[in-house]
LOMINU-854753 format. One record per residue: residue number from 1; chain; x, y negated, z of N, C-alpha, C in turn. Coordinates in Angstrom, 3 decimals, decimal comma. Example, Ala and Ser with C-alpha at 12.3 -4.5 7.8 and 13.67 -1.06 7.14 Angstrom:
<1; "A"; <13,190; 5,690; 7,800>; <12,300; 4,500; 7,800>; <13,200; 3,300; 7,800>> <2; "A"; <12,850; 2,250; 7,080>; <13,670; 1,060; 7,140>; <12,900; -0,030; 7,870>> 
# end
This chain:
<1; "A"; <99,683; -110,245; 109,390>; <99,308; -108,977; 110,105>; <97,850; -108,854; 109,085>> <2; "A"; <98,214; -108,992; 107,988>; <96,960; -108,677; 107,063>; <97,538; -106,909; 106,604>> <3; "A"; <97,987; -106,293; 106,636>; <98,463; -104,863; 106,372>; <97,441; -104,265; 106,956>> <4; "A"; <96,885; -102,917; 106,331>; <95,830; -101,934; 106,815>; <96,467; -101,049; 108,081>> <5; "A"; <97,846; -101,185; 108,051>; <98,336; -100,512; 109,200>; <99,377; -101,330; 110,151>> <6; "A"; <99,153; -101,075; 111,730>; <100,397; -102,447; 112,087>; <101,498; -101,806; 112,926>> <7; "A"; <100,620; -100,558; 113,039>; <101,441; -99,366; 114,106>; <101,973; -98,152; 113,448>> <8; "A"; <103,037; -97,531; 114,396>; <103,841; -96,375; 113,767>; <102,510; -94,856; 113,716>> <9; "A"; <101,731; -95,401; 115,019>; <100,878; -94,101; 115,376>; <99,873; -93,816; 114,015>> <10; "A"; <99,298; -92,734; 113,741>; <98,147; -92,271; 113,065>; <97,066; -91,997; 113,219>> <11; "A"; <97,085; -91,737; 114,563>; <95,869; -91,171; 115,047>; <96,429; -89,286; 115,342>> <12; "A"; <95,466; -88,486; 116,038>; <95,232; -86,774; 116,155>; <94,876; -86,684; 115,060>> <13; "A"; <95,334; -85,267; 114,593>; <94,712; -84,713; 113,322>; <94,290; -83,273; 113,703>> <14; "A"; <92,688; -83,430; 113,749>; <92,270; -82,084; 114,030>; <91,458; -81,166; 112,999>> <15; "A"; <91,903; -80,190; 112,597>; <90,844; -79,372; 111,155>; <91,191; -80,106; 109,903>> <16; "A"; <92,708; -80,775; 110,155>; <93,176; -81,344; 108,594>; <92,401; -82,682; 108,770>> <17; "A"; <91,639; -83,007; 109,814>; <90,789; -84,683; 109,259>; <91,783; -85,713; 110,574>> <18; "A"; <91,882; -86,535; 109,997>; <92,380; -87,640; 111,425>; <91,570; -88,398; 112,271>> <19; "A"; <91,935; -88,479; 113,121>; <90,901; -89,238; 113,954>; <91,639; -90,252; 115,187>> <20; "A"; <90,871; -90,786; 115,283>; <91,565; -91,988; 116,673>; <90,604; -93,404; 116,455>> <21; "A"; <91,732; -94,526; 117,048>; <91,033; -95,595; 117,246>; <91,297; -96,719; 117,075>> <22; "A"; <90,944; -98,215; 116,125>; <91,925; -98,597; 116,113>; <92,568; -99,758; 116,581>> <23; "A"; <93,317; -100,972; 115,956>; <93,412; -101,824; 117,122>; <92,398; -102,978; 117,765>> <24; "A"; <91,272; -102,731; 116,502>; <90,388; -103,674; 117,115>; <89,161; -102,660; 118,342>> <25; "A"; <89,050; -101,702; 118,154>; <88,610; -101,110; 119,488>; <89,643; -100,881; 120,850>> <26; "A"; <90,503; -100,945; 120,397>; <91,451; -101,195; 121,695>; <91,225; -102,706; 122,240>> <27; "A"; <91,255; -103,349; 121,312>; <90,735; -104,779; 121,755>; <89,496; -104,832; 122,516>> <28; "A"; <88,524; -104,193; 121,736>; <87,521; -104,359; 122,753>; <86,994; -103,551; 123,870>> <29; "A"; <88,238; -102,304; 124,294>; <88,086; -101,315; 125,626>; <88,743; -102,343; 126,579>> <30; "A"; <90,062; -103,180; 125,781>; <90,485; -104,386; 126,842>; <89,555; -104,987; 127,626>> <31; "A"; <89,382; -105,718; 126,350>; <88,287; -106,873; 126,792>; <86,590; -106,549; 127,787>> <32; "A"; <86,466; -105,466; 127,665>; <85,249; -104,730; 128,509>; <85,807; -104,614; 129,549>> <33; "A"; <87,262; -104,018; 129,877>; <87,156; -103,242; 131,032>; <87,870; -104,240; 132,212>> <34; "A"; <88,116; -105,648; 131,235>; <88,896; -106,770; 131,627>; <87,891; -107,719; 132,699>> <35; "A"; <86,763; -108,011; 131,543>; <85,618; -108,223; 132,366>; <84,429; -107,694; 133,508>> <36; "A"; <84,900; -105,702; 133,729>; <84,245; -105,621; 134,698>; <85,479; -106,111; 135,277>> <37; "A"; <86,730; -105,655; 135,137>; <87,603; -106,400; 136,722>; <87,299; -107,418; 137,152>> <38; "A"; <86,799; -108,168; 136,104>; <87,299; -110,124; 136,496>; <85,585; -109,996; 137,847>> <39; "A"; <84,688; -109,233; 136,997>; <83,396; -109,732; 137,717>; <83,231; -108,725; 138,958>> <40; "A"; <84,153; -107,588; 139,468>; <84,603; -107,230; 140,724>; <84,897; -108,390; 141,439>> <41; "A"; <85,917; -108,607; 140,739>; <87,515; -109,579; 141,435>; <86,385; -111,373; 142,249>> <42; "A"; <85,614; -111,371; 141,043>; <84,953; -112,457; 141,457>; <83,501; -112,680; 142,102>> <43; "A"; <82,609; -111,720; 141,451>; <80,799; -111,823; 142,116>; <81,049; -110,517; 143,252>> <44; "A"; <81,777; -109,209; 142,948>; <81,421; -108,135; 143,531>; <82,972; -107,569; 144,633>> <45; "A"; <83,589; -108,684; 145,137>; <84,880; -108,014; 145,730>; <84,768; -106,668; 146,587>> <46; "A"; <83,560; -106,317; 147,373>; <83,967; -105,030; 147,518>; <83,539; -103,983; 146,815>> <47; "A"; <83,525; -103,790; 145,976>; <83,052; -102,756; 144,624>; <84,296; -102,139; 143,975>> <48; "A"; <85,613; -101,564; 144,264>; <86,521; -101,319; 144,231>; <86,437; -100,750; 143,003>> <49; "A"; <85,383; -99,685; 142,598>; <85,398; -98,837; 141,004>; <85,501; -99,863; 139,839>> <50; "A"; <84,703; -101,247; 139,703>; <84,810; -101,997; 138,726>; <86,613; -102,232; 138,698>> <51; "A"; <87,456; -102,868; 139,709>; <88,526; -103,464; 139,738>; <89,582; -102,043; 139,374>> <52; "A"; <88,809; -100,535; 139,546>; <89,651; -99,469; 139,080>; <89,334; -99,331; 137,521>> <53; "A"; <88,331; -99,789; 137,204>; <88,325; -99,493; 135,664>; <89,154; -100,806; 134,973>> <54; "A"; <88,897; -101,707; 135,903>; <89,701; -102,993; 134,626>; <90,911; -102,886; 134,825>> <55; "A"; <91,495; -102,175; 135,727>; <93,003; -101,733; 135,275>; <93,807; -101,132; 133,968>> <56; "A"; <92,388; -100,691; 133,746>; <93,268; -100,092; 132,211>; <93,854; -101,283; 131,121>> <57; "A"; <93,045; -102,368; 131,226>; <93,122; -103,275; 130,466>; <94,352; -104,122; 130,255>> <58; "A"; <95,312; -104,326; 131,471>; <96,221; -104,949; 131,070>; <97,432; -104,294; 130,271>> <59; "A"; <97,632; -102,754; 130,325>; <98,316; -102,005; 129,308>; <98,168; -102,103; 128,011>> <60; "A"; <96,761; -102,214; 127,914>; <96,103; -101,608; 126,462>; <96,914; -103,496; 125,777>> <61; "A"; <96,396; -104,506; 126,677>; <96,910; -106,003; 126,321>; <98,429; -106,056; 125,907>> <62; "A"; <99,606; -105,494; 126,900>; <100,614; -105,335; 126,582>; <101,203; -104,920; 125,418>> <63; "A"; <100,764; -103,328; 125,315>; <101,159; -102,541; 123,887>; <100,588; -103,394; 122,508>> <64; "A"; <99,325; -103,984; 122,300>; <98,714; -104,625; 121,298>; <99,600; -106,454; 120,843>> <65; "A"; <100,433; -106,674; 122,474>; <101,262; -107,385; 122,262>; <102,287; -107,033; 121,035>> <66; "A"; <103,255; -106,497; 122,065>; <104,123; -105,611; 120,594>; <103,884; -105,230; 119,994>> <67; "A"; <102,813; -104,475; 119,503>; <102,421; -104,615; 117,960>; <102,144; -105,842; 117,392>> <68; "A"; <101,790; -106,594; 117,991>; <101,925; -108,169; 116,874>; <103,146; -108,572; 116,935>> <69; "A"; <104,037; -108,149; 117,998>; <105,475; -108,570; 117,318>; <105,976; -108,563; 116,452>> <70; "A"; <106,148; -107,029; 116,575>; <107,132; -106,610; 115,365>; <106,675; -106,437; 114,265>> <71; "A"; <104,999; -106,754; 113,949>; <104,597; -107,027; 112,758>; <103,854; -108,222; 112,417>> <72; "A"; <103,996; -109,729; 113,147>; <103,702; -110,746; 112,901>; <104,525; -111,568; 111,284>> <73; "A"; <103,490; -112,008; 110,835>; <104,806; -112,845; 109,847>; <105,519; -114,049; 110,156>> <74; "A"; <104,510; -114,203; 111,514>; <105,145; -115,933; 111,590>; <104,517; -115,978; 113,573>> <75; "A"; <105,879; -115,241; 113,830>; <106,072; -115,183; 115,532>; <106,153; -116,266; 115,978>> <76; "A"; <106,418; -117,563; 115,221>; <106,073; -119,041; 116,748>; <105,241; -119,450; 116,028>> <77; "A"; <103,979; -119,238; 115,391>; <103,210; -119,652; 115,230>; <102,016; -118,411; 116,440>> <78; "A"; <102,413; -117,330; 116,943>; <101,849; -116,831; 117,762>; <102,246; -117,248; 119,178>> <79; "A"; <103,657; -117,389; 119,074>; <103,753; -117,661; 120,531>; <102,620; -119,282; 120,721>> <80; "A"; <103,218; -120,515; 119,808>; <102,430; -121,266; 119,881>; <101,237; -121,071; 120,467>> <81; "A"; <100,113; -120,163; 119,651>; <98,861; -119,660; 120,203>; <98,824; -119,377; 121,314>> <82; "A"; <99,564; -118,351; 121,813>; <99,454; -118,187; 123,176>; <99,467; -118,982; 124,613>> <83; "A"; <100,671; -119,711; 123,604>; <100,949; -121,216; 125,207>; <99,369; -121,966; 124,957>> <84; "A"; <99,307; -122,120; 123,681>; <98,087; -122,674; 123,679>; <96,497; -122,530; 124,596>> <85; "A"; <96,482; -121,338; 124,675>; <95,439; -120,803; 125,079>; <95,858; -120,616; 126,780>> <86; "A"; <96,793; -120,515; 126,975>; <97,277; -120,179; 128,772>; <96,942; -121,468; 128,933>> <87; "A"; <97,004; -123,019; 128,222>; <96,553; -124,136; 128,601>; <95,394; -124,257; 128,947>> <88; "A"; <94,401; -123,867; 128,044>; <93,000; -123,708; 127,936>; <92,826; -122,825; 129,154>> <89; "A"; <93,137; -122,040; 129,001>; <92,476; -121,191; 130,385>; <93,002; -121,260; 131,648>> <90; "A"; <93,540; -122,040; 131,977>; <94,501; -122,069; 133,408>; <93,087; -123,009; 134,341>> <91; "A"; <92,303; -123,826; 134,292>; <91,376; -124,494; 134,248>; <90,691; -123,171; 135,408>> <92; "A"; <89,799; -122,451; 133,905>; <89,119; -121,535; 134,155>; <89,473; -120,352; 135,378>> <93; "A"; <90,736; -119,924; 135,011>; <91,449; -119,229; 136,269>; <91,210; -119,648; 137,329>> <94; "A"; <92,027; -120,774; 137,385>; <91,863; -121,312; 138,672>; <90,577; -121,053; 139,571>> <95; "A"; <89,363; -122,073; 138,675>; <88,232; -122,000; 139,512>; <87,881; -121,252; 139,667>> <96; "A"; <87,475; -119,805; 138,942>; <87,162; -118,037; 139,202>; <87,247; -117,833; 140,145>> <97; "A"; <89,128; -117,939; 140,747>; <89,533; -116,636; 141,538>; <89,908; -117,831; 142,725>> <98; "A"; <90,119; -118,474; 142,533>; <90,564; -119,910; 143,631>; <89,657; -120,770; 144,164>> <99; "A"; <88,784; -120,731; 143,515>; <87,890; -122,194; 143,635>; <87,840; -123,282; 143,948>> <100; "A"; <89,594; -123,919; 142,941>; <90,285; -124,961; 142,907>; <91,643; -124,955; 141,733>> <101; "A"; <91,800; -126,173; 141,706>; <93,060; -125,968; 140,695>; <94,631; -125,939; 141,505>> <102; "A"; <94,960; -125,020; 141,213>; <96,053; -124,709; 142,034>; <97,533; -124,302; 141,323>> <103; "A"; <98,607; -124,325; 141,717>; <100,026; -124,394; 140,832>; <100,463; -122,761; 141,400>> <104; "A"; <99,647; -122,199; 142,420>; <100,191; -121,205; 143,046>; <100,037; -119,808; 142,149>> <105; "A"; <98,904; -119,435; 141,289>; <99,170; -118,724; 140,303>; <98,841; -118,841; 138,952>> <106; "A"; <99,517; -118,299; 137,789>; <99,087; -119,073; 137,005>; <98,153; -118,030; 135,977>> <107; "A"; <97,796; -117,944; 134,512>; <96,797; -117,012; 133,876>; <97,607; -116,213; 133,449>> <108; "A"; <96,911; -115,030; 132,418>; <97,733; -113,674; 132,114>; <98,414; -114,387; 131,306>> <109; "A"; <98,164; -115,269; 130,015>; <98,399; -115,631; 128,930>; <99,649; -115,723; 129,285>> <110; "A"; <100,053; -116,577; 130,099>; <101,300; -117,152; 130,726>; <102,268; -115,579; 130,651>> <111; "A"; <101,962; -114,599; 131,080>; <102,666; -113,364; 131,436>; <102,960; -113,076; 129,760>> <112; "A"; <101,689; -112,725; 128,903>; <101,961; -112,549; 127,864>; <103,159; -113,281; 127,089>> <113; "A"; <102,955; -114,759; 127,310>; <103,773; -115,267; 126,666>; <105,573; -115,320; 126,683>> <114; "A"; <105,839; -115,342; 128,132>; <106,863; -114,665; 128,576>; <107,473; -113,435; 128,101>> <115; "A"; <106,548; -112,726; 128,064>; <106,918; -111,308; 127,489>; <107,407; -111,725; 126,138>> <116; "A"; <106,328; -112,240; 125,119>; <106,763; -112,272; 123,643>; <108,132; -112,934; 123,882>> <117; "A"; <108,377; -114,123; 124,135>; <109,285; -114,665; 124,063>; <110,453; -114,055; 124,122>> <118; "A"; <110,738; -113,102; 125,623>; <111,631; -111,976; 125,894>; <111,955; -111,472; 124,536>> <119; "A"; <110,462; -110,888; 124,123>; <111,056; -109,998; 122,801>; <111,778; -111,258; 121,264>> <120; "A"; <110,753; -111,888; 120,893>; <111,423; -113,187; 119,709>; <113,363; -113,434; 120,016>> <121; "A"; <113,392; -113,420; 121,710>; <114,615; -114,078; 121,493>; <115,772; -112,757; 121,575>> <122; "A"; <115,520; -111,638; 122,185>; <116,289; -110,241; 122,172>; <116,478; -109,826; 120,845>> <123; "A"; <115,421; -110,374; 119,941>; <115,203; -109,833; 118,428>; <116,343; -110,529; 117,678>> <124; "A"; <116,784; -111,688; 118,443>; <118,011; -112,890; 117,589>; <118,951; -112,691; 118,073>> <125; "A"; <118,996; -112,033; 118,578>; <120,865; -112,019; 120,180>; <121,231; -110,586; 119,504>> <126; "A"; <122,771; -110,867; 118,931>; <123,764; -109,883; 118,868>; <124,205; -108,957; 119,880>> <127; "A"; <123,908; -110,057; 121,096>; <124,921; -108,925; 122,261>; <124,254; -108,486; 123,123>> <128; "A"; <124,247; -107,251; 123,370>; <124,105; -106,554; 124,351>; <123,751; -107,140; 125,297>> <129; "A"; <124,767; -107,221; 126,057>; <124,621; -108,202; 127,217>; <123,751; -109,290; 127,364>> <130; "A"; <123,932; -110,265; 125,834>; <123,064; -110,856; 126,252>; <121,276; -110,770; 126,258>> <131; "A"; <121,109; -109,638; 125,645>; <119,739; -109,280; 126,193>; <119,286; -109,259; 126,942>> <132; "A"; <120,375; -108,276; 127,917>; <119,608; -107,786; 129,262>; <119,689; -108,750; 130,174>> <133; "A"; <120,415; -110,015; 129,984>; <120,280; -111,637; 130,531>; <119,116; -111,964; 130,004>> <134; "A"; <118,651; -112,231; 128,878>; <116,935; -112,891; 128,618>; <116,573; -111,758; 129,332>> <135; "A"; <116,305; -110,525; 129,128>; <115,325; -109,667; 130,128>; <114,973; -110,286; 131,146>> <136; "A"; <116,449; -110,498; 131,759>; <116,393; -110,420; 133,289>; <115,964; -111,636; 133,439>> <137; "A"; <116,105; -112,908; 132,916>; <115,157; -114,419; 132,856>; <114,408; -113,895; 132,888>> <138; "A"; <113,455; -113,326; 132,206>; <111,679; -113,402; 131,223>; <111,419; -112,904; 133,273>> <139; "A"; <111,715; -111,901; 133,188>; <111,275; -111,173; 134,610>; <111,570; -112,440; 135,748>> <140; "A"; <112,571; -113,309; 136,170>; <112,813; -113,892; 136,898>; <111,741; -115,069; 136,620>> <141; "A"; <111,226; -115,415; 135,308>; <110,640; -116,525; 134,772>; <109,198; -116,408; 135,583>> <142; "A"; <108,851; -115,357; 135,284>; <107,331; -114,774; 135,279>; <107,369; -114,775; 137,148>> <143; "A"; <108,008; -114,495; 137,839>; <107,981; -114,554; 139,725>; <108,058; -116,193; 139,943>> <144; "A"; <109,091; -117,209; 139,652>; <109,311; -118,115; 139,821>; <107,523; -118,988; 139,239>> <145; "A"; <107,186; -118,758; 138,356>; <106,357; -119,407; 137,913>; <104,528; -118,520; 138,458>> <146; "A"; <105,251; -117,580; 139,308>; <103,630; -116,571; 139,837>; <102,782; -116,560; 139,080>> <147; "A"; <103,068; -115,743; 137,809>; <102,631; -115,317; 136,315>; <101,445; -114,380; 137,347>> <148; "A"; <100,086; -114,197; 135,994>; <99,376; -113,072; 136,680>; <100,027; -111,551; 136,440>> <149; "A"; <100,292; -110,971; 137,372>; <101,120; -109,738; 137,349>; <102,331; -109,556; 137,642>> <150; "A"; <103,299; -111,001; 137,706>; <104,690; -111,315; 137,389>; <105,383; -110,341; 137,499>> <151; "A"; <106,548; -110,293; 137,297>; <107,966; -109,240; 137,270>; <107,075; -108,006; 136,328>> <152; "A"; <106,299; -107,687; 137,126>; <105,618; -106,431; 136,669>; <104,966; -106,361; 135,356>> <153; "A"; <104,289; -107,249; 135,463>; <103,750; -107,843; 134,156>; <104,538; -108,239; 132,668>> <154; "A"; <106,014; -108,240; 132,821>; <106,793; -108,764; 132,022>; <107,502; -107,744; 131,677>> <155; "A"; <107,642; -106,683; 132,577>; <108,311; -105,179; 132,707>; <108,034; -104,312; 131,992>> <156; "A"; <106,355; -104,383; 131,991>; <105,056; -103,750; 131,412>; <105,459; -103,960; 129,821>> <157; "A"; <105,526; -105,094; 129,668>; <105,451; -105,481; 128,319>; <106,982; -104,772; 127,305>> <158; "A"; <107,955; -105,485; 128,346>; <109,415; -104,892; 127,627>; <109,393; -103,166; 127,519>> <159; "A"; <108,494; -102,202; 128,274>; <108,731; -101,157; 127,951>; <108,471; -100,649; 126,793>> <160; "A"; <107,041; -101,432; 126,574>; <106,632; -101,109; 125,067>; <107,159; -101,089; 124,301>> <161; "A"; <108,030; -102,580; 124,380>; <109,205; -102,772; 123,311>; <110,347; -101,562; 122,952>> <162; "A"; <110,651; -101,653; 124,166>; <112,147; -100,853; 124,269>; <112,113; -99,683; 123,603>> <163; "A"; <111,500; -98,800; 123,605>; <110,176; -97,774; 123,076>; <109,585; -97,636; 122,205>> <164; "A"; <109,502; -98,522; 121,348>; <108,523; -99,008; 119,957>; <109,271; -97,795; 119,492>> <165; "A"; <109,960; -97,515; 119,613>; <110,730; -96,419; 118,123>; <110,832; -95,445; 118,145>> <166; "A"; <110,092; -94,810; 119,758>; <110,335; -93,474; 119,918>; <108,938; -93,002; 119,160>> <167; "A"; <108,440; -91,692; 119,217>; <107,101; -90,905; 119,259>; <106,168; -91,404; 120,128>> <168; "A"; <105,289; -92,086; 119,438>; <104,292; -93,003; 120,618>; <103,790; -92,086; 121,920>> <169; "A"; <103,640; -90,884; 121,873>; <103,092; -90,069; 122,417>; <104,199; -90,345; 123,666>> <170; "A"; <104,977; -90,121; 123,298>; <106,148; -90,662; 124,468>; <106,430; -91,730; 125,105>> <171; "A"; <106,225; -92,853; 124,073>; <106,581; -94,424; 124,649>; <105,340; -94,817; 125,386>> <172; "A"; <103,887; -94,177; 124,995>; <102,812; -94,543; 125,977>; <102,474; -94,187; 126,954>> <173; "A"; <103,264; -92,340; 126,893>; <103,213; -91,293; 128,769>; <104,406; -92,800; 129,487>> <174; "A"; <105,356; -93,140; 128,958>; <106,178; -93,478; 129,746>; <106,005; -94,877; 130,321>> <175; "A"; <105,020; -95,434; 129,886>; <104,968; -97,056; 130,077>; <103,681; -96,718; 131,193>> <176; "A"; <103,028; -95,856; 130,896>; <101,612; -96,050; 131,764>; <102,115; -95,034; 132,920>> <177; "A"; <102,669; -94,037; 132,541>; <103,697; -93,234; 134,297>; <103,804; -94,532; 135,085>> <178; "A"; <104,640; -94,924; 134,065>; <106,016; -95,821; 135,186>; <105,151; -97,011; 135,625>> <179; "A"; <104,171; -97,189; 135,213>; <103,356; -98,340; 135,727>; <102,370; -97,454; 136,897>> <180; "A"; <102,394; -96,421; 136,839>; <101,646; -95,398; 137,665>; <102,163; -95,395; 138,973>> <181; "A"; <103,553; -95,266; 138,708>; <104,388; -94,628; 139,541>; <105,086; -96,057; 140,233>> <182; "A"; <105,346; -96,861; 140,015>; <105,578; -97,920; 140,169>; <105,129; -99,003; 140,985>> <183; "A"; <103,602; -98,724; 141,017>; <102,465; -99,181; 142,103>; <101,914; -98,828; 142,661>> <184; "A"; <101,213; -99,381; 143,619>; <100,379; -98,769; 144,785>; <98,674; -99,491; 144,898>> <185; "A"; <98,102; -98,765; 145,278>; <96,794; -99,329; 145,995>; <96,120; -98,995; 144,360>> <186; "A"; <95,234; -99,428; 144,351>; <94,319; -99,825; 142,870>; <95,369; -99,655; 141,255>> <187; "A"; <96,228; -100,573; 141,225>; <97,007; -100,971; 140,481>; <97,417; -99,422; 139,640>> <188; "A"; <97,649; -98,444; 140,499>; <97,887; -97,094; 140,250>; <96,986; -96,440; 138,656>> <189; "A"; <95,523; -97,129; 138,910>; <94,830; -96,578; 137,660>; <95,421; -96,653; 136,643>> <190; "A"; <96,003; -98,128; 136,214>; <96,306; -98,432; 135,132>; <97,117; -97,245; 134,327>> <191; "A"; <97,386; -96,180; 134,967>; <97,845; -95,128; 134,403>; <97,007; -94,790; 132,933>> <192; "A"; <95,475; -94,537; 133,197>; <94,841; -94,556; 132,971>; <94,386; -94,316; 131,146>> <193; "A"; <94,949; -95,957; 130,898>; <95,041; -96,516; 129,697>; <95,738; -95,654; 128,791>> <194; "A"; <96,126; -94,347; 129,416>; <97,711; -93,635; 128,029>; <96,369; -93,346; 127,224>> <195; "A"; <95,234; -92,907; 127,641>; <94,368; -92,288; 127,165>; <93,530; -92,784; 125,332>> <196; "A"; <93,248; -93,885; 125,966>; <92,617; -94,349; 124,458>; <94,496; -95,117; 123,517>> <197; "A"; <95,341; -95,251; 124,264>; <96,612; -95,449; 123,517>; <96,996; -94,307; 122,780>> <198; "A"; <97,102; -92,943; 123,126>; <97,148; -92,339; 122,541>; <96,528; -91,748; 121,450>> <199; "A"; <95,132; -92,614; 120,814>; <93,973; -92,246; 120,394>; <94,384; -93,178; 118,818>> <200; "A"; <95,123; -93,912; 119,274>; <95,338; -95,445; 118,513>; <95,851; -94,624; 117,251>> <201; "A"; <95,121; -95,229; 115,882>; <95,657; -94,823; 114,901>; <96,436; -95,621; 113,908>> <202; "A"; <96,806; -96,876; 114,621>; <97,802; -97,303; 113,948>; <97,212; -98,469; 112,461>> <203; "A"; <95,754; -98,415; 112,586>; <95,070; -99,069; 111,780>; <94,130; -100,509; 112,417>> <204; "A"; <94,275; -101,528; 112,009>; <94,283; -102,832; 112,646>; <92,644; -103,237; 112,649>> <205; "A"; <92,116; -102,339; 111,528>; <90,171; -102,738; 111,813>; <89,689; -104,348; 111,891>> <206; "A"; <89,096; -104,693; 111,943>; <88,319; -106,346; 111,532>; <89,201; -106,864; 112,889>> <207; "A"; <89,221; -108,428; 112,595>; <90,692; -109,016; 112,754>; <89,880; -109,920; 114,305>> <208; "A"; <88,939; -110,582; 114,180>; <88,514; -111,457; 114,881>; <89,195; -112,038; 116,028>> <209; "A"; <90,447; -111,951; 115,876>; <91,344; -112,287; 117,064>; <91,053; -113,813; 117,752>> <210; "A"; <89,971; -114,531; 117,162>; <90,062; -115,789; 118,339>; <88,649; -115,526; 119,373>> <211; "A"; <88,174; -114,512; 118,827>; <87,060; -114,382; 119,712>; <87,661; -113,929; 120,785>> <212; "A"; <88,896; -112,770; 121,032>; <89,327; -112,247; 121,859>; <90,461; -113,104; 122,533>> <213; "A"; <90,276; -114,304; 121,946>; <91,021; -115,583; 122,606>; <90,721; -115,899; 123,683>> <214; "A"; <89,535; -116,393; 123,251>; <87,991; -117,293; 123,419>; <87,727; -116,577; 124,466>> <215; "A"; <87,259; -115,416; 124,482>; <86,876; -114,751; 126,074>; <87,340; -115,150; 126,755>> <216; "A"; <88,332; -115,220; 126,760>; <88,876; -114,700; 128,361>; <88,818; -116,460; 129,298>> <217; "A"; <89,105; -117,342; 128,658>; <88,277; -118,894; 129,286>; <87,218; -118,795; 129,663>> <218; "A"; <86,376; -118,162; 128,155>; <84,982; -118,233; 128,517>; <83,947; -117,705; 129,827>> <219; "A"; <84,500; -116,426; 129,287>; <83,983; -115,657; 130,834>; <84,662; -115,718; 132,446>> <220; "A"; <85,948; -116,228; 132,183>; <86,221; -116,767; 133,542>; <85,619; -117,824; 133,774>> <221; "A"; <85,020; -118,793; 133,216>; <84,287; -120,529; 133,381>; <82,987; -119,711; 133,376>> <222; "A"; <82,230; -118,785; 132,699>; <80,979; -118,427; 133,450>; <80,586; -117,706; 134,673>> <223; "A"; <81,404; -116,581; 135,129>; <81,741; -116,433; 136,358>; <81,884; -116,788; 137,352>> <224; "A"; <82,263; -118,090; 136,785>; <83,143; -119,618; 138,260>; <81,346; -119,922; 138,971>> <225; "A"; <80,727; -120,227; 137,591>; <79,393; -120,827; 137,149>; <78,465; -119,488; 138,258>> <226; "A"; <78,254; -118,605; 138,025>; <77,403; -117,825; 138,165>; <78,030; -117,942; 139,725>> <227; "A"; <78,968; -117,662; 140,208>; <79,490; -117,630; 141,617>; <78,843; -118,594; 142,565>> <228; "A"; <79,326; -120,084; 141,904>; <78,681; -121,161; 142,575>; <77,523; -121,602; 142,334>> <229; "A"; <76,567; -120,804; 141,530>; <75,107; -121,245; 142,259>; <74,444; -120,134; 143,178>> <230; "A"; <75,636; -118,964; 142,961>; <74,850; -118,069; 144,055>; <75,212; -118,108; 145,291>> <231; "A"; <76,431; -118,823; 145,472>; <76,616; -119,376; 146,572>; <76,092; -119,866; 147,849>> <232; "A"; <75,831; -121,107; 146,419>; <75,036; -122,095; 147,106>; <73,246; -121,978; 146,862>> <233; "A"; <73,039; -121,217; 146,248>; <71,909; -120,958; 146,945>; <70,854; -121,593; 145,336>> <234; "A"; <71,643; -121,754; 144,578>; <70,737; -122,166; 143,328>; <69,935; -120,926; 142,780>> <235; "A"; <70,181; -119,925; 142,350>; <69,761; -118,975; 141,930>; <68,711; -117,969; 142,801>> 
# end
């Protein structure tokens, strides 16, 4: 992914000038809103405003996953990286959200990995029926392994992939509104992710990819320790 442009969108043009945000900026938005979401879930469960803002993050990560899948020069390395961080993140994920190690729920890296594997396998499959079976298998796997966002998460990734070649505005609007309509309660606020996605200009921006990977397990571990010290009165 060394090219300057990684996507089809080239941003909005106003007064002859292109405006928009890069993939790096999208990652920053996703990271910050994810942190606010987890801050609310772990330390302030009664503050639904944090959870509402946090809904924006996952659709952005799904979109960026598809961008990476389409443009990476080595999808196997991409899959291996996701798998490695899925394993690394599982203990911090369990501790932050469940205060114990459990197999009842798996972190979001596993959801992203299943989506990426489905994209990779479907791209190599010549049969339409075979591709449909792969998609069904991916959705089923997310449910069986209880990954974060379960089957809805994988379907969301696939929506971005299926409509990748369409006009980006339609693609982003469809995916976001699909999530908005299919989800109840606080999940519906994920639909607002359409606004930063529509500003995406197709530029990569600074890489710093490992920073974004490491941030996930690290911030969960920090939230766990903060919660532990608060609950035990150590602070």
